[in-house]
C-alpha positions in Angstrom: 47.0 120.0 14.3 48.3 120.7 10.8 50.9 119.1 8.6 53.7 121.5 7.6 56.1 121.3 4.6 59.8 120.4 4.8 62.4 119.7 2.1 65.6 117.8 1.5 67.7 120.8 2.2 66.2 121.0 5.7 66.9 117.3 6.3 70.5 117.8 5.2 70.9 120.9 7.4 69.4 119.2 10.4 72.0 116.4 10.1 74.8 119.0 9.9 73.5 121.0 12.9 72.9 117.9 15.0 76.4 116.6 14.3 77.9 120.0 15.2 76.0 120.1 18.4 76.7 116.5 19.6 75.4 115.4 22.9 74.2 118.1 25.2 73.7 118.4 29.0 70.2 117.3 30.1 69.5 115.5 26.8 67.1 112.6 27.5 68.4 110.7 24.5 72.1 111.8 24.8 71.7 113.8 21.6 69.8 111.1 19.7 66.9 113.4 19.0 68.9 116.4 17.9 68.5 115.7 14.2 64.7 115.5 14.5 64.7 118.6 16.8 66.6 120.7 14.3 64.5 119.4 11.4 61.4 120.5 13.3 62.9 123.9 14.1 63.9 124.5 10.5 60.5 123.5 9.1 58.4 125.5 11.6 60.6 128.6 11.5 60.2 128.6 7.7 56.5 128.0 8.0 55.8 130.8 10.4 58.6 133.1 9.2 60.4 133.2 12.5 64.1 133.8 13.2 65.9 130.5 13.9 68.3 131.3 16.8 68.9 127.9 18.5 72.3 127.6 16.7 73.6 131.0 17.9 76.7 130.9 19.9 76.7 131.1 23.7 74.6 129.5 26.4 71.5 131.4 25.2 71.1 128.8 22.4 69.8 126.4 25.0 67.0 128.7 26.2 65.1 129.4 23.0 64.9 128.2 19.4 62.9 130.8 17.6 62.1 134.5 17.9 58.9 135.9 16.4 56.8 139.0 17.4 59.6 139.8 19.9 58.7 136.6 21.8 60.9 133.6 22.5 59.7 130.2 21.3 61.1 126.8 22.3 60.3 124.0 19.9 59.6 120.5 21.4 59.7 117.8 18.8 58.6 114.2 19.2 59.7 111.4 16.9 57.0 108.8 15.9 56.3 106.0 13.4 52.6 106.8 13.4 50.8 110.1 12.9 49.9 111.9 16.2 46.4 112.1 17.6 44.9 114.9 19.6 44.9 112.7 22.8 48.7 112.2 22.5 50.8 114.3 24.9 53.0 117.3 24.5 55.9 116.8 26.8 58.6 118.9 28.4 61.3 117.3 30.5 61.7 118.7 34.0 65.3 119.4 33.1 64.1 121.9 30.5 62.2 124.1 32.9 65.1 126.5 33.1 64.7 127.6 29.5 63.9 131.3 29.1 61.0 131.0 26.6 57.7 132.7 26.4 56.0 129.9 24.4 56.3 126.2 23.5 55.7 125.0 20.0 55.0 121.3 20.0 55.7 119.2 16.8 55.7 115.6 15.9 57.6 114.0 13.0 56.4 110.8 11.5 59.2 108.6 10.3 59.1 105.6 8.0 60.8 103.4 10.5 62.9 103.2 13.6 65.5 101.0 15.2 65.8 100.4 18.9 63.6 103.4 19.8 66.6 105.7 19.2 67.3 105.8 15.5 64.6 107.0 13.2 64.8 106.8 9.4 63.2 108.8 6.5 61.0 111.6 7.8 57.6 111.5 6.1 55.5 114.2 7.7 56.0 117.1 10.2 52.9 117.9 12.3 52.5 121.3 14.0 50.5 120.1 17.0 50.0 123.4 18.9 51.3 126.3 20.9 51.1 127.2 24.6 52.6 129.8 26.8 55.2 128.5 29.2 53.1 129.7 32.2 50.0 128.0 31.0 51.8 124.8 30.1 53.2 124.3 33.6 49.9 125.3 35.2 47.9 122.8 33.2 50.4 119.9 32.7 50.5 116.7 34.7 53.9 115.6 36.2 55.0 112.0 35.3 57.9 110.5 37.2 60.7 108.7 35.6 59.7 105.2 34.5 56.0 105.9 34.1 54.5 104.0 31.1 51.9 105.8 28.9 49.1 103.2 28.4 48.1 104.8 25.1 51.4 104.0 23.4 53.7 102.1 25.8 56.2 105.0 26.0 58.3 104.8 29.1 59.5 108.2 30.5 63.2 108.5 30.7 63.1 111.4 33.2 60.6 113.4 35.2 58.2 114.9 32.5 55.4 117.4 32.3 52.7 116.2 29.9 49.6 117.9 28.4 47.4 116.4 25.7 47.7 118.1 22.3 44.0 119.0 22.4 44.7 121.3 25.3 47.2 123.4 23.2 46.1 126.3 21.0 45.9 125.3 17.4 48.5 127.0 15.2 45.8 128.8 13.3 44.1 130.3 16.4 47.5 131.1 18.0 48.8 133.1 15.0 45.6 134.9 14.4 46.0 136.3 17.9 49.4 137.8 17.0 48.3 139.1 13.5 45.5 141.3 14.9 
């Protein structure tokens, strides 16, 4: 797990993109996480020099966020008020299984504070938690039904989720060495 840089321009752009997108079908938080999602996408695409395509027109924008090495990447971002740990889970909602991606990039954003578990203020850090192929993710992840409570952090699932601890993902360094050979 590594901390990656972001800047004020990315924060402003994420707000603009989230407002433009609004609430989307199958959104667990009715669009409440869009701003953090876009901030994560912008930061990681800049960090790994990927093409950011999630804002492209058409339905394909819901299937992938980044393109790199002729592969599709879907970025999954979690909002937190504490820094993530390796035993925390990377999650993909069951409603996202249709996405046409080759890999998942899992990020966490640590915020200064939150209100009502829905509104997060002042991003402090962005964590690149790991990467995994879509196939490996669904072969290794555990299914949690709606309403399950994670005993490590009291998070209650909103929908059926697939979860896999961050320590089961490929580290960003190992993953990208594989592609740079």
